[in-house]
N, C-alpha and C positions, 0 to 999 in steps of 0.2 A: 690041555685046553688051548685052543688057538687064540693068539693075541689079536684082539680086534681094535684095541685102543691102548694108549699109554697114559697111565694115571699119574697124578701129582706125586704120590708116594713112590712110584717107580722112578720118576725123574729124580727125586731127592736121593734115592738109593744109588742110582747110577752116577750122579754127581759126586757122591761120597766115594764111590769106587774109583772114579777118575782121579780124585785127590790122592788116593793111595797109590795108584799107578804112577803118578808123577813123583811121589816120594820114592817109590821103588826104582824108577828109571832116571833119577836126577843125574847120576854120574854118566850114564849112557848118553843122555842128551847133551851134557856138558862136553863130553869127548867129541861128539859130532860137531858141536859148535866151535870147539877149539881149532878144528881144521880149517874152517872158512868164516868164522865169526869172532865174537868177543868172549867165547867160552863161558857164557853166562845163561844160556837158554835153559839148561837143566835146573839151576837154582832159581831162576825166575819163575818157571812153571811150577816148581815145587812150592815156592813161597806164595804164588798167586792162588793156587788151589787149596793151600792150607788156609788162606784167608777166606776162600769160598766156603770151605767146610765150616768155619766159624760163623760165617754169615748165614748159612743155611739154617742154623739153629734158631735164628731170629725170624725167618720167613717160612718155616715149615708148615704153617697153617694158612699160608696165602695161596693165591691162584698161580698157575704155571707161568703166566706172563710176568707177574711180580717176581717170582723166583728167578727166572732167567735174567731179568733186568738187574736184580741184586747181584747175580753172578758176574754180569758184565761190569758193573760198577766196581766190584771187588777186584777184578782183574785189571781194570784201567788204573786203579789207585795203587796196586802193589806189584805189578809185573813191569819190569824195565824193558828198555829197547822197543823194537817195533811190535813185539808179541803182545804187549799190554793193550795198546790201542786196537790191534787187529782182532785178537780174541775177545776183547771187550765189546767191540762193534758186533762181532758175531752173535754174542749172547744178548746184547741190547736189541738188535734187530729181530732176533728170534723171539724175544719177549714181546716186542710190539706185534709180531705176527700171531703169537699164541693168544694174546688177550686174556680176559678174565675167565679162564676155564679151568676145570679140575681134571680134565683129561683131553688127550689129543687123539682124534681118529686117524686112520692111516693117511688120508689126504691132507688133514691138518698138520700131521707130523712132517710130511714132505714139504708142505708150504713153509713151515717153521725153519727147516733145514735150508731150504732155498733162500729164504730171507737172510739167514745168517751168512751163507756163502756169497750172496750178492753184496752184502755189506762189506765183507772182507775184500772182495775184488774192487769195489768202489773206493774203499778207504786206502788200500794199498796200490791202487791203479795197476793191478797185476792180472795176468791171464796165464792159462796153462802153457808150460814150456819155458817159463822164466826162472825155474828152480826156486819156488817158494811154496808155502803151505797150500796155495791154490792148486798145485799139482796133485795134491791128495784130496782136497775138498771137492773140486769139480767132478772128478770121477766118482766120488762117493755119492754125490747128489744124482748124477746121471744114472748110476747103477740102481739106486733106490727107486727112482722114478720109473725106469725101464722095467724093473722086476715087478713092480706093482701094476704097471700097465699091462704086463703079460699075464696077470692074474696069479702071480706067485703069492704064497702065504707071507704074511708080514714078517714072521721070524726068518724065513728064507731070504726075503728081500734085505733085511738088516744084515744078515751074514754076507750076502753078495756085495752090499755096500761097503762093508768092512774089508772084504777081499779087494775091492776096487781101490780103496784107500791105500792098502798095502802095495798094490801094483803101481799106483801113482807115486808113492813114496820112493820105491825102488827105481822108478823111471827118472828120478832127479839125479841119480849118480852120474850119468854121462853128460848131463846138461852143463852149459856154461851159465853162471848166474848173471842176470842182467838187472836184478833189483836188490836193494838192501845192501847190508854190509858186505856180503859175499861178492857182490858185483865188483868191488874194488880189486879183487884178485884176478879178474879176467879169466884167462885160460887156466890158471891154477885152481880155479874152483871146480874144474872138471874132475870127475873121479871120486867126488865126495857126496854123500847122502845129505840132503837138506834137512837141518834140524827142525825147521818149522813144519815141513811136510811130515816128518816123523812124529812130532807131537800131535798133529792132526789125526794121523793114523791111530795113535794110541788112544785118543778120545773115542774114535768111532769103533775101534776094536773092543774097547771096554763097554761101550754102549750096546754093541751086538751081544757080547757075552752076558751082559746084565739083563737084557730084554729077551734074548733068544738063546738061552744056554743049551 
């Protein structure tokens, strides 16, 4: 059956899967962050989404907008460093865009992702090429929008978006960081994969696997 819209229950299931992915990849993200950051991104994301998973049980009967806002608040209150405010902003803005609905059509889903990405860029004052999570997020949004504009099936568009996130993540390796903790290293940040871009990729890879297996 072709996926025409994303339901509240699908959103809840995907967020639960994301929590598990961050538990599984905690050490991987920590190792990446140890090279150019404070070596805490892995534990921060694991802790944040563990809190999200707990919070989801309290809002599982609510609308998608309320669920996303609850996720955002959980991340802001539990994730340290820059990741908490940035990912929190992503989900808070996504919640505002989703509104009081029980499902998101393809255009609505794209609008929600767009709102989240714009929120991150505004909050972090970052753009593509600065070795941040934006280097994965913006290509994800562009690929999703372009694929749907070309008439691709929603499932294929999601997989293309995840592939774009992976490419964006890998593209951070040769970049010199100009934002955040990594920017203090200057030239020494070159040659390392950005942990924030990596966690963004993990979210969208999981989303694609969940909605378009």
